[in-house]
N, CA and C of each residue as an Amber inpcrd file, in Angstrom:
protein
   360
 -11.3470000 -15.8340000   7.0500000 -12.2100000 -16.0710000   7.1980000
 -13.0530000 -15.8600000   5.7500000 -13.2120000 -15.1540000   5.1120000
 -13.7320000 -14.6490000   4.1890000 -13.2890000 -15.7460000   2.9170000
 -11.8690000 -16.4950000   3.0300000 -11.6140000 -17.3520000   2.1310000
 -12.3000000 -18.3600000   2.4880000 -12.2960000 -19.0240000   3.5080000
 -13.2380000 -20.0370000   4.0690000 -14.6940000 -20.1850000   3.1550000
 -15.3470000 -19.1160000   3.3330000 -16.6330000 -18.7480000   3.1300000
 -16.3770000 -19.2920000   1.5440000 -15.5250000 -18.8150000   1.0300000
 -15.9510000 -19.1040000  -0.3860000 -15.7550000 -20.5180000  -1.4320000
 -15.2940000 -21.3010000  -0.1020000 -15.1370000 -23.2370000  -0.5670000
 -16.5230000 -23.7160000  -0.7370000 -16.8210000 -24.1860000  -1.6520000
 -17.7160000 -25.3390000  -1.9260000 -17.5910000 -26.3910000  -1.5270000
 -18.5260000 -27.3470000  -0.6600000 -18.4590000 -28.6190000  -0.7450000
 -19.0350000 -29.0860000  -1.6800000 -18.0980000 -30.4690000  -2.1090000
 -18.1030000 -31.0820000  -3.1370000 -18.3660000 -32.5570000  -3.2150000
 -19.2980000 -32.9780000  -3.6860000 -19.4390000 -34.2010000  -3.7090000
 -18.5660000 -35.3230000  -3.7820000 -18.5890000 -36.0860000  -3.3670000
 -17.0220000 -37.0590000  -3.3920000 -17.6960000 -37.9590000  -5.0470000
 -16.3200000 -38.4670000  -5.4490000 -16.4080000 -38.7770000  -6.8140000
 -17.2500000 -40.0480000  -6.9610000 -17.0000000 -41.0450000  -6.0120000
 -18.0600000 -42.1670000  -6.0350000 -18.5020000 -42.5860000  -4.6480000
 -19.6380000 -41.3510000  -4.5150000 -20.5310000 -41.7110000  -3.3360000
 -21.7300000 -42.1330000  -3.3170000 -22.1640000 -42.5300000  -2.5990000
 -23.5850000 -43.3630000  -2.6180000 -24.5570000 -42.1570000  -2.1800000
 -23.9990000 -41.1760000  -1.5530000 -25.0110000 -40.5160000  -0.8800000
 -26.0310000 -39.5340000  -1.9940000 -26.7000000 -38.4990000  -1.5670000
 -27.6670000 -37.7880000  -2.7870000 -26.6370000 -37.2720000  -3.4410000
 -27.0270000 -36.7230000  -4.6360000 -25.8750000 -36.0390000  -5.8160000
 -26.3220000 -34.2680000  -5.2570000 -25.9710000 -34.0020000  -4.4380000
 -26.5540000 -32.7900000  -3.7340000 -25.0930000 -32.0740000  -3.5470000
 -24.6100000 -30.6620000  -4.1830000 -23.6930000 -30.2190000  -4.1200000
 -23.9970000 -28.8090000  -3.9080000 -23.1420000 -28.3030000  -2.9330000
 -23.8370000 -27.2710000  -2.0600000 -23.1260000 -26.2350000  -3.1090000
 -23.8850000 -24.7800000  -3.3480000 -23.3160000 -23.8980000  -3.9910000
 -23.4000000 -22.6530000  -3.0110000 -22.6240000 -21.5800000  -3.1830000
 -22.4780000 -20.6180000  -2.4690000 -23.8210000 -19.7060000  -2.8180000
 -23.8890000 -18.9340000  -1.4990000 -25.4790000 -17.6370000  -1.5350000
 -24.7370000 -16.7060000  -2.0420000 -25.7960000 -15.5750000  -2.8840000
 -25.2560000 -14.6660000  -3.5110000 -24.5610000 -13.6740000  -2.5620000
 -24.7760000 -13.4480000  -1.1250000 -24.0040000 -12.9420000  -0.4760000
 -22.7630000 -13.1730000  -0.0450000 -22.3920000 -14.3730000  -0.0970000
 -21.1880000 -15.2160000   0.0400000 -20.2870000 -14.7040000  -1.2570000
 -20.7010000 -14.9580000  -2.2690000 -20.3460000 -14.6010000  -3.6980000
 -19.6780000 -13.3610000  -4.0170000 -20.4630000 -12.3900000  -3.1570000
 -19.8690000 -11.0550000  -3.1720000 -19.3620000 -10.7210000  -2.2120000
 -19.0170000 -11.5330000  -0.9460000 -17.8290000 -11.2470000  -0.3930000
 -16.5490000 -11.7860000  -1.2040000 -16.3760000 -12.5460000  -1.9050000
 -15.4630000 -13.3220000  -2.4410000 -15.1020000 -12.8280000  -3.5560000
 -15.3860000 -11.9280000  -4.3040000 -15.0100000 -11.4400000  -5.5400000
 -14.9680000  -9.8750000  -5.1250000 -13.8480000  -9.3160000  -5.7390000
 -13.5580000  -7.5170000  -5.2950000 -14.3660000  -7.1030000  -5.8970000
 -14.9080000  -6.2760000  -5.7980000 -16.2980000  -5.0400000  -6.0620000
 -15.3490000  -4.5030000  -7.5860000 -14.2830000  -4.2140000  -7.2590000
 -13.6190000  -2.8560000  -8.0750000 -12.1730000  -3.7130000  -8.0290000
 -11.8070000  -4.5030000  -9.2060000 -10.6690000  -4.8210000  -9.3230000
  -9.8540000  -3.8900000 -10.0100000  -8.3850000  -4.0980000  -9.6440000
  -7.4030000  -3.2990000  -9.7420000  -7.5820000  -2.6720000 -11.6470000
  -7.4320000  -3.9560000 -12.1560000  -7.4880000  -3.9630000 -13.5400000
  -8.8670000  -3.9000000 -14.1880000  -9.1530000  -2.7920000 -14.5410000
 -10.7120000  -2.3380000 -14.8960000 -10.9730000  -2.4960000 -16.8320000
 -12.1350000  -2.4020000 -16.8030000 -12.4930000  -2.7720000 -18.5130000
 -12.0470000  -1.5320000 -18.7070000 -11.6900000  -1.6560000 -20.4060000
 -10.9150000  -0.4220000 -21.2800000 -11.8890000   0.4490000 -21.2090000
 -13.6220000   0.2140000 -21.1830000 -14.3060000   1.2650000 -21.3170000
 -14.8710000   1.6190000 -20.0650000 -14.4330000   1.6280000 -18.9950000
 -14.6680000   2.2050000 -17.3380000 -14.4550000   3.4940000 -17.2640000
 -15.0170000   4.3700000 -16.6210000 -14.5070000   5.5750000 -16.2100000
 -13.4910000   5.4590000 -14.8880000 -12.2050000   5.9540000 -14.6090000
 -11.7800000   5.7230000 -13.6370000 -12.4630000   6.7840000 -12.6880000
 -13.0220000   7.7030000 -13.1560000 -13.3870000   8.4790000 -11.8240000
 -14.6480000   7.9690000 -11.5430000 -15.5490000   7.3420000 -12.0910000
 -16.6070000   7.3140000 -11.7000000 -16.3600000   5.9550000 -10.6000000
 -15.3700000   5.2090000 -10.9040000 -15.2660000   3.8870000  -9.9200000
 -14.6720000   4.4100000  -8.6140000 -14.4600000   5.4450000  -8.4060000
 -13.7990000   6.1920000  -7.5370000 -14.9710000   6.7250000  -6.2340000
 -16.5450000   6.9980000  -7.2480000 -17.2690000   7.8940000  -6.4440000
 -17.7360000   7.2140000  -5.6350000 -17.2820000   7.2360000  -3.9890000
 -18.0170000   6.4490000  -3.2260000 -19.7710000   6.9680000  -2.8860000
 -20.0130000   7.6400000  -3.5330000 -21.3030000   8.4870000  -3.1170000
 -22.6170000   7.8010000  -3.8780000 -21.8720000   7.3190000  -5.0730000
 -22.9120000   6.5290000  -6.1590000 -22.7250000   5.4250000  -5.8760000
 -24.1130000   4.8690000  -6.5220000 -24.5050000   2.8740000  -6.4530000
 -23.1450000   2.3000000  -6.9890000 -22.8970000   0.9810000  -7.1350000
 -22.1690000   0.0120000  -7.4390000 -22.6160000   0.2350000  -8.7670000
 -23.9800000   0.0010000  -9.7140000 -24.0770000   0.0130000 -10.8360000
 -23.5260000   0.9480000 -11.5070000 -23.7810000   2.3290000 -10.7690000
 -23.4960000   3.5550000 -11.4550000 -21.7280000   3.8480000 -11.5070000
 -21.0570000   3.3160000 -10.8160000 -19.6300000   3.2920000 -10.7480000
 -19.0750000   2.1700000 -11.7720000 -19.8210000   1.3460000 -11.8440000
 -18.9290000   0.0310000 -12.7760000 -19.5830000  -0.0340000 -14.4840000
 -20.1540000   1.3370000 -14.3900000 -21.0230000   1.2400000 -15.8270000
 -19.7770000   1.2040000 -16.9580000 -20.2740000   1.1570000 -18.1470000
 -18.8750000   0.8230000 -19.0800000 -19.6820000   2.1040000 -20.1830000
 -18.6360000   2.3740000 -21.1750000 -19.3670000   3.0030000 -22.5400000
 -18.9740000   2.0960000 -23.6570000 -20.0710000   2.3820000 -24.3080000
 -20.0980000   1.6780000 -25.8840000 -18.4400000   0.8520000 -26.6760000
 -17.5980000   2.5000000 -26.2750000 -16.4040000   2.0730000 -27.1620000
 -15.2740000   2.7360000 -26.0970000 -14.1990000   2.1290000 -26.0260000
 -12.7630000   3.1310000 -25.4580000 -13.0220000   4.4590000 -25.8700000
 -13.4150000   5.1340000 -27.2910000 -13.1360000   5.9970000 -27.9480000
 -13.8480000   7.1150000 -27.3440000 -15.6140000   6.5020000 -26.9630000
 -16.6690000   7.7990000 -26.1080000 -16.0470000   7.8270000 -24.8290000
 -15.5220000   6.5330000 -24.2470000 -14.9010000   6.7350000 -22.7920000
 -13.5560000   7.8720000 -22.4960000 -12.8040000   7.9640000 -23.6540000
 -11.8980000   8.6170000 -23.8910000 -12.5900000  10.4230000 -23.7850000
 -13.7760000  10.3510000 -24.6760000 -14.2160000  11.6990000 -24.8160000
 -14.7280000  12.2260000 -23.3250000 -15.2360000  10.9640000 -22.9610000
 -15.9780000  11.4400000 -21.5900000 -14.5710000  11.5350000 -20.3850000
 -13.9520000  11.0660000 -20.3380000 -12.5630000  11.1790000 -19.5460000
 -11.9300000  12.8690000 -20.2200000 -12.0660000  13.4650000 -21.1110000
 -11.6090000  14.5910000 -21.0220000 -12.5350000  15.4640000 -20.8700000
 -13.6650000  15.2480000 -20.4580000 -14.6300000  16.3620000 -20.0350000
 -14.0640000  16.6020000 -18.2990000 -13.8570000  15.1390000 -17.5100000
 -13.5040000  15.1590000 -16.2130000 -12.4190000  15.9610000 -16.2970000
 -11.1400000  16.3230000 -17.0660000  -9.6910000  16.1590000 -16.9610000
  -9.5440000  17.8580000 -17.4810000 -10.6740000  18.1100000 -18.3730000
  -9.9110000  19.5410000 -18.9190000  -9.8610000  20.5610000 -18.4570000
 -10.1900000  20.5570000 -16.9970000  -9.9140000  21.8950000 -15.8610000
  -8.6180000  21.5050000 -15.1940000  -8.4160000  20.7180000 -14.9850000
  -7.0210000  19.9840000 -14.0320000  -5.8600000  20.6850000 -14.8990000
  -5.1590000  21.7730000 -14.4190000  -4.0390000  22.4020000 -14.9060000
  -2.7660000  20.9370000 -15.1270000  -2.3860000  21.2370000 -16.2550000
  -0.8420000  20.0100000 -16.5280000  -0.0350000  19.4010000 -15.5930000
   0.3510000  20.6480000 -14.7610000   1.1500000  20.1730000 -13.9440000
   0.5210000  20.4950000 -12.4630000  -0.4650000  19.8220000 -12.1780000
  -1.1940000  19.8100000 -10.7290000  -1.1390000  18.3050000 -10.4300000
  -0.5030000  18.2420000  -8.8730000  -0.7920000  16.8780000  -8.5070000
  -2.0540000  16.3750000  -8.4400000  -2.2550000  15.0650000  -8.8600000
  -3.5620000  14.3790000  -9.1560000  -3.5970000  13.1640000  -8.2210000
  -4.7900000  12.7540000  -7.5980000  -4.7640000  11.7160000  -7.2370000
  -6.0120000  10.7850000  -7.8240000  -4.9660000   9.3420000  -7.7270000
  -6.2020000   8.4530000  -8.3430000  -7.1520000   7.6690000  -7.5730000
  -8.4660000   8.0980000  -8.3080000  -9.7100000   7.6970000  -7.7670000
 -10.2630000   6.1400000  -7.6450000  -9.3210000   5.3710000  -7.8730000
  -9.5860000   3.7410000  -8.0100000  -9.4050000   3.4520000  -6.4740000
 -10.7510000   2.7930000  -5.4940000 -10.3890000   2.9020000  -4.3250000
  -9.6850000   2.0630000  -3.9330000  -8.7730000   1.0870000  -4.3430000
  -7.6310000   0.6360000  -3.8270000  -6.5620000   1.8880000  -3.6660000
  -6.1600000   2.4950000  -4.8210000  -5.2240000   3.5970000  -4.9640000
  -5.4890000   4.7290000  -3.7750000  -6.9860000   4.9880000  -3.6930000
  -7.4580000   5.8940000  -2.6000000  -6.9230000   5.6040000  -1.2770000
  -6.9820000   4.2380000  -1.1090000  -6.9340000   3.6230000   0.3810000
  -5.2280000   3.6260000   0.9560000  -4.7250000   3.6310000  -0.6740000
  -3.2350000   3.2610000  -0.0510000  -2.4250000   5.5100000  -0.2850000
  -4.0260000   6.0620000  -0.5060000  -3.3290000   7.7500000  -0.4530000
  -2.1690000   7.7600000  -1.7960000  -2.6430000   7.4520000  -2.6920000
  -1.5030000   7.6660000  -4.1240000  -1.7620000   8.8790000  -4.7650000
  -0.7450000   9.7110000  -4.8480000  -1.0470000  11.3120000  -5.2630000
   0.0940000  11.3230000  -6.5080000  -0.3300000  11.5360000  -7.8910000
   0.5720000  11.3580000  -9.0020000   1.3510000  13.0920000  -9.2860000
   2.3900000  12.9640000  -9.7660000   3.0310000  14.1660000  -9.7680000
   2.2760000  14.8920000 -10.7060000   1.6740000  15.1210000 -11.7410000
   0.8100000  15.7620000 -12.5940000   0.0470000  14.5280000 -13.6080000
  -0.8410000  15.5110000 -14.4790000  -1.6950000  14.8780000 -15.4630000
  -1.1630000  13.7720000 -16.0390000  -0.1960000  13.9290000 -16.8000000
   0.3130000  12.7230000 -17.3720000   0.8410000  11.7690000 -16.7920000
   1.3380000  11.8570000 -15.7680000   1.7010000  10.6880000 -14.4440000
   0.2660000  10.2460000 -14.1890000  -0.7010000  10.9700000 -14.1550000
  -2.0990000  10.2100000 -13.6990000  -2.5690000   8.9810000 -15.0190000
  -2.6670000  10.0220000 -16.0530000  -2.3180000   9.1250000 -17.4940000
  -1.9920000   7.5640000 -17.4560000  -0.6640000   7.9850000 -17.3810000
   0.1900000   7.0110000 -17.4240000   0.3280000   5.9340000 -16.3290000
  -0.3590000   6.0450000 -15.4880000  -0.7850000   5.3010000 -14.2470000
  -2.3150000   4.4750000 -14.6370000  -2.7110000   5.3150000 -14.9810000
  -4.6350000   4.6020000 -15.2270000  -4.1220000   3.4920000 -16.6160000
  -2.9910000   3.7920000 -17.1530000  -3.0100000   2.7210000 -18.4250000
  -2.3490000   1.9770000 -17.7310000  -1.2240000   1.6960000 -16.9930000
  -0.1330000   0.3660000 -16.5760000  -1.0920000  -0.0080000 -15.4300000
  -1.7180000   0.4660000 -14.4320000  -2.2490000  -0.2780000 -13.7060000
  -3.6040000  -0.3450000 -13.6760000  -4.5280000   0.2700000 -14.5070000
  -5.9000000  -0.0300000 -14.4180000  -6.0460000  -0.5040000 -15.5710000
  -5.1790000  -0.2050000 -16.7490000  -5.5400000  -1.0470000 -18.0930000
  -6.7870000  -0.2410000 -18.9580000  -6.6730000   0.8480000 -18.5070000
  -7.6430000   2.2900000 -19.1000000  -6.8430000   3.0130000 -19.8320000
  -6.7570000   3.1310000 -21.2530000  -5.7850000   3.9170000 -22.0710000
  -6.7480000   5.2370000 -21.8730000  -5.9010000   6.2740000 -21.8790000
  -6.2780000   7.7580000 -21.8450000  -5.3920000   8.4820000 -23.4980000
  -6.2180000   9.1970000 -23.6120000  -5.3530000  10.4570000 -24.6260000
  -4.2750000  11.1360000 -23.9370000  -3.0880000  11.2570000 -24.3470000
  -1.7660000  12.0380000 -24.1220000  -2.3230000  13.4950000 -23.8470000
């Protein structure tokens, strides 16, 4: 049903009718776009993306450089023991119940699946 709502009615190429082309409303557009794509921007915090208590704007915020984002991520991960199991906080991974073996496995997953590089 959502797929059909993403369709636009296009004007026929050689039509004598008015040149009106119908566009999607912003509500329909938001239904068609994935609010949290699996592949993220390199400057996004994967922890913030998964924070369901925060606003969409806060969850999708970006840092000025990947280096600043890495510094920020280190503050999130500094108290996590190296060999503790850790869940990926991305909404798609949360819905699948993805739990990773240890911190390095989490960092590798975040880079491979979400496109966000973290320091080893």
